[in-house]
C-alpha angles and dihedrals in degrees: 000000000000092000091050091055091052092050094046090055092052099089104061128167103201139158129212126200096310134136115277113212128188108238110193142352088266089077100256119157120210121204113191122205091019118165114245134168115219139177106247123222092279097048098260123129115258126181123212130192095184098061130113128236122202121191120191129196092218110082094349098257129163119203122193123183137180145130119283136168105299123239112276087219089067090232131102116264132205131209134185140153093282093054097042110022087227125126130213112250129201125215087258089063096251114141125210126188100203102092140117136192130198122195112194123220087259093051102259105148125199122183120191115192116190109214114198 
């Protein structure tokens, strides 16, 4: 049980003291240089400080993107709760299990966390 809690907390979409900018008329908020923890292309955790987080009012999603180590297979990879057993956590410590991550062949990672 203790190990599960550590793993669940591993994917965190968090923001430090960074500028928050409104993105579009739809009510999205963009946080640049947010800190996010991703799975890299080979399934290892990788933390980035130069990523971007977008929060929308429609559907309550958070998207975090950045460049990570690309997959050694040379092909894009996909992760989610079912394939990893890891949840998506917010800075408030709330964990959600509806998330997905895609790492492109070149190492561009995008995590979408559905917050309901």
